[in-house]
GUFI-866232 format. One record per residue: y, z, x of N, C-alpha, C in turn; residue in three letters. Coordinates in steps of 0.1 Angstrom, whole numbers, m for minus. Example, Ala and Ser with C-alpha at 12.3 -4.5 7.8 and 13.67 -1.06 7.14 Angstrom:
BEGIN
+-------+-------+-------+-------+-------+-------+-------+-------+-------+-----+
|  n.py |  n.pz |  n.px | ca.py | ca.pz | ca.px |  c.py |  c.pz |  c.px |  aa |
+-------+-------+-------+-------+-------+-------+-------+-------+-------+-----+
|   m57 |    78 |   132 |   m45 |    78 |   123 |   m33 |    78 |   132 | ALA |
|   m22 |    71 |   128 |   m11 |    71 |   137 |     0 |    79 |   129 | SER |
+-------+-------+-------+-------+-------+-------+-------+-------+-------+-----+
***
This chain:
BEGIN
+-------+-------+-------+-------+-------+-------+-------+-------+-------+-----+
|  n.py |  n.pz |  n.px | ca.py | ca.pz | ca.px |  c.py |  c.pz |  c.px |  aa |
+-------+-------+-------+-------+-------+-------+-------+-------+-------+-----+
|   414 | m1520 | m2347 |   421 | m1511 | m2338 |   419 | m1517 | m2324 | MET |
|   407 | m1517 | m2319 |   405 | m1522 | m2305 |   391 | m1520 | m2302 | GLY |
|   388 | m1519 | m2289 |   374 | m1517 | m2284 |   370 | m1502 | m2285 | THR |
|   357 | m1500 | m2283 |   352 | m1486 | m2283 |   360 | m1478 | m2272 | VAL |
|   362 | m1484 | m2261 |   370 | m1477 | m2250 |   384 | m1473 | m2255 | GLU |
|   390 | m1482 | m2263 |   403 | m1479 | m2268 |   403 | m1467 | m2278 | ASP |
|   393 | m1467 | m2286 |   391 | m1456 | m2296 |   389 | m1443 | m2288 | GLU |
|   381 | m1444 | m2278 |   379 | m1432 | m2270 |   392 | m1427 | m2263 | SER |
|   400 | m1436 | m2258 |   412 | m1433 | m2252 |   422 | m1426 | m2262 | SER |
|   422 | m1432 | m2274 |   431 | m1427 | m2285 |   427 | m1413 | m2289 | LEU |
|   413 | m1411 | m2290 |   408 | m1397 | m2294 |   412 | m1387 | m2283 | SER |
|   411 | m1391 | m2270 |   415 | m1382 | m2259 |   430 | m1379 | m2260 | ALA |
|   438 | m1389 | m2263 |   453 | m1387 | m2264 |   456 | m1377 | m2275 | LEU |
|   450 | m1379 | m2287 |   452 | m1370 | m2299 |   448 | m1356 | m2296 | LEU |
|   438 | m1354 | m2288 |   434 | m1340 | m2284 |   443 | m1333 | m2275 | ARG |
|   450 | m1341 | m2267 |   459 | m1335 | m2257 |   473 | m1334 | m2261 | THR |
|   478 | m1342 | m2271 |   491 | m1341 | m2275 |   494 | m1329 | m2284 | VAL |
|   505 | m1322 | m2282 |   508 | m1310 | m2289 |   522 | m1312 | m2296 | ASN |
|   524 | m1305 | m2307 |   537 | m1304 | m2313 |   547 | m1298 | m2303 | VAL |
|   558 | m1305 | m2302 |   568 | m1301 | m2292 |   569 | m1309 | m2280 | GLY |
|   558 | m1317 | m2277 |   558 | m1326 | m2266 |   568 | m1337 | m2268 | ASP |
|   574 | m1342 | m2257 |   583 | m1353 | m2258 |   576 | m1365 | m2252 | VAL |
|   575 | m1376 | m2260 |   568 | m1388 | m2256 |   578 | m1400 | m2256 | LEU |
|   575 | m1409 | m2247 |   583 | m1421 | m2246 |   575 | m1433 | m2250 | THR |
|   582 | m1444 | m2254 |   575 | m1456 | m2258 |   584 | m1467 | m2261 | GLY |
|   578 | m1478 | m2266 |   586 | m1490 | m2270 |   585 | m1492 | m2285 | THR |
|   596 | m1495 | m2291 |   596 | m1498 | m2306 |   588 | m1511 | m2309 | VAL |
|   577 | m1509 | m2317 |   569 | m1521 | m2320 |   573 | m1528 | m2333 | ALA |
|   577 | m1520 | m2343 |   581 | m1525 | m2356 |   590 | m1516 | m2364 | GLU |
|   599 | m1521 | m2371 |   608 | m1513 | m2379 |   607 | m1518 | m2394 | ILE |
|   604 | m1509 | m2403 |   603 | m1512 | m2417 |   611 | m1501 | m2425 | THR |
|   611 | m1503 | m2438 |   618 | m1493 | m2446 |   612 | m1480 | m2446 | ARG |
|   599 | m1479 | m2444 |   592 | m1466 | m2444 |   592 | m1459 | m2430 | SER |
|   596 | m1466 | m2420 |   597 | m1460 | m2407 |   596 | m1470 | m2395 | GLY |
|   595 | m1464 | m2384 |   594 | m1471 | m2371 |   582 | m1468 | m2364 | THR |
|   574 | m1478 | m2360 |   562 | m1476 | m2352 |   565 | m1478 | m2337 | THR |
|   558 | m1470 | m2329 |   561 | m1469 | m2315 |   548 | m1471 | m2307 | VAL |
|   549 | m1480 | m2297 |   538 | m1482 | m2287 |   540 | m1472 | m2276 | LEU |
|   533 | m1461 | m2276 |   535 | m1450 | m2267 |   531 | m1454 | m2253 | LEU |
|   538 | m1449 | m2243 |   534 | m1452 | m2229 |   521 | m1447 | m2226 | ASP |
|   517 | m1436 | m2233 |   504 | m1430 | m2230 |   492 | m1437 | m2236 | ALA |
|   496 | m1446 | m2246 |   485 | m1454 | m2252 |   491 | m1467 | m2256 | PHE |
|   491 | m1477 | m2247 |   498 | m1490 | m2249 |   490 | m1500 | m2257 | ALA |
|   479 | m1496 | m2263 |   470 | m1506 | m2270 |   475 | m1509 | m2284 | VAL |
|   478 | m1498 | m2292 |   483 | m1499 | m2306 |   495 | m1490 | m2308 | ASP |
|   504 | m1493 | m2317 |   515 | m1485 | m2320 |   511 | m1473 | m2329 | PRO |
|   506 | m1462 | m2323 |   502 | m1451 | m2330 |   513 | m1440 | m2332 | VAL |
|   524 | m1442 | m2326 |   535 | m1433 | m2328 |   543 | m1438 | m2340 | GLY |
|   547 | m1428 | m2349 |   554 | m1432 | m2361 |   567 | m1423 | m2362 | VAL |
|   578 | m1429 | m2364 |   591 | m1421 | m2367 |   595 | m1425 | m2381 | ILE |
|   595 | m1415 | m2390 |   599 | m1418 | m2404 |   614 | m1421 | m2404 | SER |
|   619 | m1427 | m2415 |   633 | m1430 | m2416 |   642 | m1418 | m2415 | GLU |
|   638 | m1407 | m2420 |   646 | m1395 | m2420 |   646 | m1388 | m2406 | LEU |
|   636 | m1391 | m2398 |   635 | m1385 | m2384 |   641 | m1394 | m2374 | ASP |
|   647 | m1405 | m2378 |   653 | m1414 | m2368 |   665 | m1409 | m2361 | LEU |
|   673 | m1402 | m2369 |   686 | m1397 | m2364 |   692 | m1387 | m2373 | SER |
|   698 | m1376 | m2368 |   705 | m1367 | m2377 |   719 | m1374 | m2380 | TRP |
|   722 | m1384 | m2373 |   734 | m1392 | m2376 |   732 | m1403 | m2386 | ARG |
|   721 | m1402 | m2393 |   717 | m1413 | m2402 |   727 | m1414 | m2414 | SER |
|   735 | m1404 | m2417 |   744 | m1405 | m2428 |   756 | m1413 | m2425 | PHE |
|   759 | m1416 | m2412 |   770 | m1424 | m2408 |   767 | m1431 | m2396 | GLY |
|   755 | m1437 | m2396 |   749 | m1443 | m2383 |   756 | m1455 | m2379 | ARG |
|   758 | m1456 | m2366 |   764 | m1468 | m2360 |   752 | m1477 | m2355 | SER |
|   755 | m1489 | m2351 |   744 | m1498 | m2346 |   737 | m1492 | m2334 | ALA |
|   745 | m1484 | m2326 |   739 | m1478 | m2314 |   729 | m1468 | m2317 | ALA |
|   729 | m1462 | m2329 |   720 | m1452 | m2333 |   707 | m1457 | m2339 | ASP |
|   706 | m1470 | m2341 |   695 | m1476 | m2348 |   686 | m1483 | m2337 | ILE |
|   674 | m1480 | m2335 |   665 | m1486 | m2325 |   662 | m1500 | m2329 | PRO |
|   659 | m1508 | m2319 |   656 | m1522 | m2321 |   642 | m1525 | m2316 | GLU |
|   635 | m1535 | m2322 |   622 | m1538 | m2317 |   622 | m1542 | m2302 | VAL |
|   614 | m1536 | m2294 |   614 | m1538 | m2280 |   622 | m1528 | m2272 | GLY |
|   630 | m1520 | m2280 |   638 | m1510 | m2273 |   630 | m1497 | m2270 | GLY |
|   635 | m1490 | m2260 |   629 | m1478 | m2255 |   634 | m1466 | m2263 | ARG |
|   624 | m1457 | m2267 |   628 | m1445 | m2274 |   621 | m1433 | m2268 | VAL |
|   627 | m1421 | m2270 |   622 | m1409 | m2266 |   622 | m1400 | m2278 | SER |
|   611 | m1394 | m2281 |   610 | m1386 | m2294 |   600 | m1374 | m2292 | ALA |
|   602 | m1364 | m2300 |   594 | m1352 | m2299 |   583 | m1352 | m2310 | GLU |
|   571 | m1348 | m2306 |   560 | m1347 | m2315 |   562 | m1336 | m2326 | VAL |
|   562 | m1340 | m2339 |   563 | m1330 | m2349 |   550 | m1327 | m2356 | ILE |
|   540 | m1336 | m2355 |   527 | m1335 | m2361 |   518 | m1345 | m2354 | ALA |
|   505 | m1341 | m2354 |   494 | m1350 | m2350 |   485 | m1352 | m2362 | VAL |
|   484 | m1364 | m2367 |   476 | m1367 | m2379 |   462 | m1372 | m2374 | ASP |
|   452 | m1363 | m2373 |   439 | m1367 | m2368 |   432 | m1377 | m2377 | LEU |
|   434 | m1375 | m2390 |   428 | m1383 | m2400 |   433 | m1397 | m2400 | ARG |
|   446 | m1399 | m2399 |   452 | m1412 | m2399 |   453 | m1418 | m2384 | GLU |
|   449 | m1409 | m2375 |   450 | m1413 | m2361 |   463 | m1418 | m2357 | ARG |
|   473 | m1409 | m2359 |   487 | m1413 | m2355 |   494 | m1400 | m2350 | ARG |
|   505 | m1403 | m2343 |   514 | m1392 | m2338 |   527 | m1393 | m2345 | VAL |
|   531 | m1383 | m2353 |   544 | m1383 | m2360 |   555 | m1378 | m2350 | LEU |
|   565 | m1385 | m2350 |   576 | m1382 | m2340 |   589 | m1380 | m2346 | LEU |
|   598 | m1373 | m2339 |   612 | m1372 | m2344 |   621 | m1376 | m2332 | SER |
|   629 | m1387 | m2334 |   639 | m1391 | m2325 |   651 | m1381 | m2325 | ARG |
|   653 | m1375 | m2337 |   664 | m1366 | m2339 |   663 | m1355 | m2329 | SER |
|   651 | m1350 | m2326 |   649 | m1339 | m2317 |   655 | m1341 | m2303 | ALA |
|   655 | m1353 | m2299 |   660 | m1356 | m2285 |   675 | m1359 | m2285 | THR |
|   681 | m1361 | m2297 |   695 | m1364 | m2297 |   703 | m1352 | m2294 | GLU |
|   699 | m1340 | m2299 |   706 | m1328 | m2296 |   696 | m1317 | m2293 | ASN |
|   691 | m1316 | m2281 |   681 | m1307 | m2278 |   685 | m1292 | m2280 | PRO |
|   698 | m1289 | m2277 |   703 | m1275 | m2279 |   701 | m1271 | m2293 | GLN |
|   705 | m1279 | m2303 |   704 | m1276 | m2317 |   690 | m1275 | m2321 | LEU |
|   681 | m1284 | m2317 |   667 | m1284 | m2320 |   660 | m1272 | m2315 | TRP |
|   663 | m1268 | m2303 |   657 | m1256 | m2297 |   662 | m1243 | m2304 | ALA |
|   674 | m1243 | m2308 |   679 | m1231 | m2316 |   671 | m1230 | m2329 | TYR |
|   670 | m1241 | m2336 |   664 | m1241 | m2349 |   649 | m1238 | m2348 | LEU |
|   642 | m1243 | m2338 |   628 | m1240 | m2336 |   625 | m1225 | m2333 | LYS |
|   635 | m1219 | m2327 |   633 | m1205 | m2323 |   634 | m1195 | m2335 | ALA |
|   640 | m1200 | m2346 |   642 | m1191 | m2357 |   628 | m1188 | m2364 | LEU |
|   627 | m1176 | m2370 |   615 | m1172 | m2376 |   617 | m1168 | m2391 | ARG |
|   608 | m1172 | m2400 |   609 | m1169 | m2414 |   612 | m1155 | m2416 | ARG |
|   621 | m1152 | m2425 |   625 | m1138 | m2428 |   636 | m1132 | m2419 | GLY |
|   639 | m1139 | m2408 |   650 | m1135 | m2399 |   663 | m1135 | m2407 | GLN |
|   671 | m1124 | m2404 |   684 | m1123 | m2411 |   695 | m1130 | m2402 | ARG |
|   703 | m1139 | m2408 |   713 | m1147 | m2401 |   726 | m1145 | m2408 | LEU |
|   737 | m1143 | m2400 |   750 | m1142 | m2406 |   759 | m1154 | m2403 | SER |
|   768 | m1157 | m2411 |   777 | m1168 | m2409 |   788 | m1169 | m2419 | GLY |
|   796 | m1179 | m2418 |   807 | m1181 | m2427 |   805 | m1193 | m2435 | THR |
|   808 | m1192 | m2448 |   806 | m1203 | m2457 |   816 | m1214 | m2453 | VAL |
|   811 | m1226 | m2449 |   819 | m1236 | m2444 |   823 | m1247 | m2454 | ALA |
|   814 | m1249 | m2464 |   817 | m1259 | m2474 |   808 | m1256 | m2486 | ALA |
|   813 | m1259 | m2498 |   806 | m1257 | m2510 |   804 | m1271 | m2517 | ILE |
|   792 | m1275 | m2519 |   790 | m1288 | m2526 |   782 | m1285 | m2539 | GLU |
|   781 | m1296 | m2547 |   774 | m1294 | m2560 |   759 | m1292 | m2558 | SER |
|   754 | m1295 | m2546 |   739 | m1294 | m2543 |   736 | m1282 | m2535 | PHE |
|   746 | m1275 | m2530 |   743 | m1263 | m2522 |   755 | m1259 | m2513 | GLY |
|   753 | m1250 | m2504 |   763 | m1244 | m2496 |   760 | m1245 | m2481 | VAL |
|   769 | m1250 | m2473 |   768 | m1251 | m2458 |   773 | m1238 | m2452 | PHE |
|   766 | m1233 | m2442 |   770 | m1220 | m2436 |   771 | m1223 | m2421 | VAL |
|   783 | m1219 | m2415 |   785 | m1220 | m2401 |   780 | m1207 | m2395 | ASP |
|   768 | m1207 | m2389 |   761 | m1195 | m2384 |   769 | m1189 | m2372 | LEU |
|   769 | m1176 | m2371 |   777 | m1169 | m2361 |   773 | m1173 | m2347 | ASP |
|   760 | m1174 | m2345 |   755 | m1176 | m2331 |   748 | m1190 | m2330 | HIS |
|   750 | m1198 | m2340 |   744 | m1212 | m2340 |   753 | m1222 | m2334 | GLY |
|   747 | m1233 | m2328 |   755 | m1244 | m2323 |   761 | m1252 | m2334 | PRO |
|   770 | m1261 | m2331 |   776 | m1270 | m2341 |   765 | m1281 | m2345 | ASP |
|   767 | m1286 | m2357 |   759 | m1297 | m2362 |   766 | m1310 | m2360 | HIS |
|   760 | m1320 | m2356 |   767 | m1333 | m2353 |   773 | m1340 | m2365 | PRO |
|   768 | m1336 | m2377 |   773 | m1342 | m2390 |   778 | m1332 | m2400 | ILE |
|   771 | m1322 | m2403 |   774 | m1313 | m2413 |   783 | m1302 | m2409 | PHE |
|   791 | m1295 | m2418 |   800 | m1285 | m2414 |   793 | m1272 | m2410 | PRO |
|   780 | m1271 | m2411 |   773 | m1259 | m2407 |   759 | m1262 | m2405 | GLY |
|   752 | m1254 | m2396 |   738 | m1256 | m2393 |   730 | m1250 | m2404 | VAL |
|   735 | m1239 | m2411 |   728 | m1233 | m2422 |   731 | m1239 | m2435 | GLY |
|   721 | m1239 | m2444 |   723 | m1246 | m2457 |   715 | m1238 | m2467 | PHE |
|   722 | m1235 | m2479 |   716 | m1227 | m2490 |   715 | m1237 | m2502 | ILE |
|   703 | m1239 | m2507 |   701 | m1247 | m2519 |   705 | m1239 | m2531 | THR |
|   708 | m1245 | m2542 |   712 | m1238 | m2554 |   703 | m1227 | m2558 | MET |
|   690 | m1229 | m2559 |   681 | m1218 | m2564 |   681 | m1206 | m2555 | PRO |
|   685 | m1208 | m2542 |   685 | m1197 | m2532 |   698 | m1189 | m2531 | GLU |
|   708 | m1193 | m2540 |   721 | m1186 | m2539 |   721 | m1173 | m2546 | LEU |
|   715 | m1172 | m2558 |   716 | m1160 | m2566 |   704 | m1158 | m2575 | SER |
|   700 | m1146 | m2578 |   690 | m1143 | m2588 |   696 | m1146 | m2602 | TRP |
|   709 | m1145 | m2603 |   715 | m1147 | m2616 |   718 | m1161 | m2619 | HIS |
|   719 | m1165 | m2632 |   722 | m1179 | m2635 |   737 | m1182 | m2633 | ARG |
|   740 | m1193 | m2628 |   754 | m1197 | m2626 |   755 | m1212 | m2628 | PHE |
|   767 | m1217 | m2631 |   770 | m1231 | m2633 |   775 | m1238 | m2620 | ASP |
|   782 | m1230 | m2612 |   789 | m1236 | m2601 |   787 | m1226 | m2589 | ASP |
|   783 | m1232 | m2577 |   781 | m1223 | m2566 |   793 | m1215 | m2562 | PRO |
|   805 | m1219 | m2565 |   817 | m1212 | m2562 |   818 | m1199 | m2570 | SER |
|   809 | m1197 | m2580 |   809 | m1185 | m2587 |   802 | m1174 | m2579 | GLU |
|   794 | m1178 | m2569 |   786 | m1169 | m2561 |   793 | m1166 | m2547 | VAL |
|   798 | m1177 | m2541 |   804 | m1175 | m2528 |   817 | m1184 | m2527 | VAL |
|   825 | m1181 | m2517 |   837 | m1188 | m2515 |   838 | m1193 | m2501 | SER |
|   845 | m1204 | m2498 |   847 | m1209 | m2485 |   855 | m1199 | m2477 | VAL |
|   850 | m1196 | m2465 |   856 | m1186 | m2456 |   849 | m1172 | m2457 | GLY |
|   841 | m1170 | m2467 |   834 | m1158 | m2469 |   823 | m1156 | m2459 | GLU |
|   822 | m1144 | m2453 |   811 | m1141 | m2443 |   799 | m1135 | m2451 | HIS |
|   788 | m1141 | m2449 |   776 | m1137 | m2456 |   764 | m1135 | m2447 | ILE |
|   754 | m1128 | m2452 |   741 | m1126 | m2444 |   730 | m1132 | m2453 | THR |
|   722 | m1140 | m2447 |   711 | m1147 | m2454 |   698 | m1145 | m2447 | CYS |
|   687 | m1149 | m2454 |   674 | m1149 | m2448 |   669 | m1163 | m2445 | GLU |
|   664 | m1165 | m2433 |   659 | m1178 | m2428 |   646 | m1181 | m2435 | PHE |
|   646 | m1193 | m2441 |   634 | m1198 | m2448 |   625 | m1208 | m2440 | LEU |
|   632 | m1219 | m2436 |   624 | m1229 | m2429 |   634 | m1238 | m2421 | VAL |
|   629 | m1244 | m2411 |   636 | m1254 | m2403 |   635 | m1268 | m2409 | PHE |
|   645 | m1273 | m2415 |   645 | m1287 | m2421 |   647 | m1297 | m2410 | ASP |
|   636 | m1303 | m2405 |   637 | m1312 | m2394 |   644 | m1325 | m2397 | THR |
|   643 | m1329 | m2410 |   650 | m1341 | m2414 |   665 | m1341 | m2413 | HIS |
|   671 | m1330 | m2417 |   685 | m1328 | m2416 |   690 | m1320 | m2405 | ASN |
|   681 | m1314 | m2397 |   686 | m1305 | m2386 |   693 | m1293 | m2392 | GLY |
|   687 | m1286 | m2402 |   693 | m1275 | m2408 |   684 | m1263 | m2408 | GLU |
|   690 | m1251 | m2409 |   683 | m1239 | m2411 |   684 | m1236 | m2426 | ALA |
|   674 | m1238 | m2434 |   674 | m1235 | m2448 |   674 | m1220 | m2450 | ARG |
|   684 | m1215 | m2458 |   686 | m1201 | m2459 |   685 | m1197 | m2474 | LEU |
|   683 | m1184 | m2475 |   683 | m1178 | m2489 |   693 | m1166 | m2489 | SER |
|   703 | m1166 | m2498 |   712 | m1155 | m2500 |   705 | m1145 | m2509 | LEU |
|   699 | m1149 | m2519 |   693 | m1140 | m2529 |   681 | m1132 | m2523 | CYS |
|   675 | m1137 | m2512 |   664 | m1130 | m2506 |   669 | m1117 | m2500 | ALA |
|   682 | m1116 | m2497 |   687 | m1103 | m2491 |   691 | m1093 | m2502 | THR |
|   688 | m1096 | m2514 |   692 | m1087 | m2525 |   680 | m1084 | m2534 | GLN |
|   679 | m1073 | m2540 |   668 | m1069 | m2549 |   666 | m1080 | m2560 | PRO |
|   654 | m1083 | m2563 |   652 | m1092 | m2574 |   652 | m1085 | m2587 | ASP |
|   662 | m1087 | m2596 |   663 | m1079 | m2608 |   651 | m1082 | m2618 | PRO |
|   645 | m1094 | m2617 |   634 | m1097 | m2626 |   622 | m1088 | m2623 | PHE |
|   619 | m1086 | m2610 |   607 | m1078 | m2607 |   609 | m1063 | m2611 | GLN |
|   621 | m1058 | m2610 |   624 | m1045 | m2615 |   622 | m1044 | m2630 | GLU |
|   628 | m1054 | m2637 |   626 | m1055 | m2651 |   612 | m1055 | m2655 | PHE |
|   604 | m1064 | m2648 |   590 | m1065 | m2652 |   582 | m1053 | m2650 | ALA |
|   586 | m1044 | m2641 |   579 | m1031 | m2639 |   580 | m1022 | m2650 | ARG |
|   591 | m1023 | m2657 |   593 | m1013 | m2668 |   592 | m1019 | m2682 | ARG |
|   591 | m1033 | m2683 |   590 | m1039 | m2696 |   575 | m1042 | m2699 | ALA |
|   572 | m1046 | m2711 |   558 | m1049 | m2715 |   558 | m1058 | m2727 | HIS |
|   547 | m1066 | m2727 |   545 | m1075 | m2739 |   545 | m1067 | m2752 | VAL |
|   552 | m1072 | m2762 |   553 | m1065 | m2774 |   565 | m1057 | m2776 | GLY |
|   572 | m1055 | m2765 |   585 | m1047 | m2765 |   596 | m1054 | m2772 | GLN |
|   603 | m1047 | m2780 |   614 | m1053 | m2788 |   627 | m1050 | m2780 | ILE |
|   635 | m1061 | m2779 |   648 | m1060 | m2771 |   659 | m1066 | m2779 | LEU |
|   671 | m1063 | m2776 |   683 | m1069 | m2781 |   690 | m1077 | m2771 | HIS |
|   695 | m1089 | m2774 |   701 | m1097 | m2764 |   712 | m1106 | m2769 | GLY |
|   718 | m1114 | m2760 |   728 | m1123 | m2764 |   724 | m1137 | m2760 | LEU |
|   725 | m1147 | m2769 |   722 | m1161 | m2767 |   732 | m1166 | m2757 | VAL |
|   727 | m1171 | m2746 |   736 | m1177 | m2735 |   736 | m1192 | m2735 | THR |
|   725 | m1198 | m2740 |   725 | m1213 | m2739 |   714 | m1218 | m2749 | LYS |
|   718 | m1228 | m2756 |   709 | m1235 | m2766 |   705 | m1249 | m2761 | VAL |
|   692 | m1251 | m2760 |   688 | m1264 | m2755 |   678 | m1270 | m2766 | VAL |
|   674 | m1282 | m2763 |   666 | m1289 | m2773 |   652 | m1282 | m2776 | SER |
|   647 | m1275 | m2766 |   634 | m1269 | m2768 |   635 | m1254 | m2771 | PHE |
|   647 | m1248 | m2773 |   648 | m1234 | m2776 |   662 | m1228 | m2772 | GLY |
|   662 | m1215 | m2769 |   674 | m1208 | m2766 |   671 | m1198 | m2755 | ALA |
|   681 | m1196 | m2746 |   680 | m1186 | m2736 |   688 | m1174 | m2741 | PHE |
|   682 | m1162 | m2738 |   688 | m1150 | m2743 |   689 | m1140 | m2731 | VAL |
|   701 | m1134 | m2729 |   702 | m1124 | m2719 |   698 | m1110 | m2725 | ARG |
|   688 | m1104 | m2719 |   683 | m1092 | m2725 |   686 | m1080 | m2716 | VAL |
|   691 | m1083 | m2704 |   695 | m1072 | m2694 |   704 | m1079 | m2684 | ALA |
|   710 | m1071 | m2675 |   719 | m1077 | m2665 |   710 | m1085 | m2655 | ASP |
|   713 | m1098 | m2655 |   706 | m1107 | m2646 |   693 | m1112 | m2652 | GLY |
|   689 | m1108 | m2664 |   676 | m1111 | m2669 |   678 | m1120 | m2682 | ILE |
|   673 | m1132 | m2681 |   673 | m1141 | m2693 |   659 | m1146 | m2696 | GLU |
|   656 | m1146 | m2709 |   643 | m1151 | m2713 |   645 | m1163 | m2723 | GLY |
|   635 | m1170 | m2725 |   635 | m1182 | m2733 |   628 | m1180 | m2746 | LEU |
|   635 | m1183 | m2757 |   628 | m1183 | m2770 |   625 | m1198 | m2773 | ILE |
|   612 | m1202 | m2772 |   609 | m1215 | m2775 |   612 | m1219 | m2789 | HIS |
|   615 | m1232 | m2791 |   618 | m1236 | m2805 |   608 | m1231 | m2815 | LEU |
|   596 | m1231 | m2812 |   585 | m1227 | m2821 |   586 | m1212 | m2824 | SER |
|   593 | m1205 | m2816 |   594 | m1190 | m2818 |   608 | m1186 | m2823 | GLU |
|   616 | m1196 | m2826 |   630 | m1192 | m2830 |   630 | m1186 | m2844 | LEU |
|   623 | m1193 | m2853 |   624 | m1189 | m2867 |   612 | m1194 | m2874 | THR |
|   612 | m1193 | m2887 |   601 | m1199 | m2895 |   601 | m1214 | m2894 | ALA |
|   589 | m1220 | m2894 |   588 | m1235 | m2893 |   596 | m1243 | m2903 | PRO |
|   598 | m1238 | m2914 |   606 | m1245 | m2924 |   621 | m1246 | m2921 | THR |
|   625 | m1238 | m2912 |   640 | m1238 | m2909 |   643 | m1244 | m2895 | ALA |
|   632 | m1248 | m2888 |   634 | m1253 | m2874 |   643 | m1265 | m2873 | GLU |
|   644 | m1273 | m2883 |   651 | m1286 | m2882 |   666 | m1284 | m2885 | ALA |
|   670 | m1272 | m2889 |   684 | m1270 | m2893 |   694 | m1270 | m2881 | SER |
|   689 | m1265 | m2870 |   698 | m1264 | m2858 |   707 | m1252 | m2859 | GLY |
|   706 | m1243 | m2869 |   715 | m1232 | m2870 |   708 | m1219 | m2867 | ASP |
|   696 | m1219 | m2861 |   688 | m1207 | m2859 |   695 | m1198 | m2848 | GLU |
|   701 | m1204 | m2838 |   707 | m1197 | m2827 |   719 | m1204 | m2822 | ALA |
|   730 | m1197 | m2820 |   742 | m1203 | m2814 |   746 | m1194 | m2802 | GLN |
|   752 | m1200 | m2792 |   757 | m1193 | m2781 |   766 | m1182 | m2785 | VAL |
|   764 | m1170 | m2780 |   772 | m1158 | m2784 |   765 | m1150 | m2795 | GLY |
|   755 | m1155 | m2801 |   748 | m1147 | m2812 |   741 | m1135 | m2805 | ASP |
|   741 | m1124 | m2812 |   733 | m1112 | m2808 |   720 | m1113 | m2816 | GLU |
|   709 | m1112 | m2809 |   696 | m1114 | m2815 |   687 | m1103 | m2811 | VAL |
|   677 | m1101 | m2820 |   666 | m1091 | m2817 |   653 | m1100 | m2814 | THR |
|   647 | m1097 | m2803 |   636 | m1105 | m2798 |   624 | m1096 | m2794 | VAL |
|   612 | m1102 | m2793 |   601 | m1094 | m2788 |   595 | m1102 | m2776 | ILE |
|   591 | m1095 | m2766 |   585 | m1101 | m2754 |   571 | m1105 | m2757 | ILE |
|   568 | m1118 | m2754 |   554 | m1123 | m2756 |   548 | m1127 | m2743 | ILE |
|   555 | m1128 | m2732 |   549 | m1131 | m2719 |   559 | m1127 | m2708 | GLU |
|   554 | m1121 | m2698 |   561 | m1118 | m2685 |   554 | m1125 | m2674 | ILE |
|   560 | m1135 | m2668 |   554 | m1142 | m2656 |   561 | m1138 | m2644 | ASP |
|   556 | m1128 | m2636 |   563 | m1123 | m2624 |   563 | m1134 | m2613 | THR |
|   553 | m1142 | m2612 |   552 | m1152 | m2602 |   563 | m1162 | m2603 | LEU |
|   564 | m1168 | m2615 |   574 | m1178 | m2617 |   588 | m1173 | m2623 | ARG |
|   588 | m1159 | m2624 |   600 | m1153 | m2629 |   605 | m1158 | m2642 | ARG |
|   595 | m1158 | m2651 |   598 | m1164 | m2665 |   595 | m1153 | m2675 | ARG |
|   604 | m1152 | m2685 |   602 | m1143 | m2696 |   602 | m1151 | m2709 | LEU |
|   591 | m1150 | m2717 |   590 | m1157 | m2729 |   593 | m1147 | m2741 | ALA |
|   601 | m1151 | m2750 |   606 | m1142 | m2761 |   603 | m1149 | m2774 | LEU |
|   603 | m1141 | m2785 |   601 | m1146 | m2798 |   610 | m1139 | m2808 | SER |
|   614 | m1146 | m2819 |   621 | m1139 | m2829 |   612 | m1137 | m2842 | ARG |
|   599 | m1140 | m2840 |   590 | m1139 | m2851 |   584 | m1126 | m2852 | ARG |
+-------+-------+-------+-------+-------+-------+-------+-------+-------+-----+
***
């Protein structure tokens, strides 16, 4: 690293640097894993680190001007101070669009946000927030991942929302890598599983409909929005397991509850 004095200077820097501070420096090295920066506040070793995902929100279509060069000057915001590794984690993205960054940092978990569905992709839904700034790349600052769209099972996100629809979601977290507000649509609605769990019990007999057959068992809808899994070992007698005819989609079956996992929202069923 350096001399004892250098170590002391670095320790002093790490104690005074705070998340949200904007630091300047010179690019020392660029690798696949990230970019190291020789900070102006500590010019002995490159203790500043910008990960590949924090280089630019324009990384999806980056031009040469967006990519720093060794020896080039950069300005970046502190997103973490790693005392154990003795380094400062930085985001160059934060200084590219300070208005957007400031808006996202001000959001609080659980806050309700409204907006218009701007685009539907196979991996999630972009939302153009009513009072949010534009995003430099994406069609909306808000983003809903597939698991946060609905409590009910679906195959395509367009089954849940449509482009142009106005929706209200709950804010989960600021995704600093993509410059997004991660949202949850289902968090604004009652969880049907928890209600089901309050009135159901292990050993209870239910009637349901097989909705999906997989290699390890079959899923059965036992109530509106409630599906449980019959593991292969619980489908039928062991001598018949290899036939593949124990359950077919659309079959009406009688099952018994063998486990209710409220934390993971899982219901285990048996036909035995």
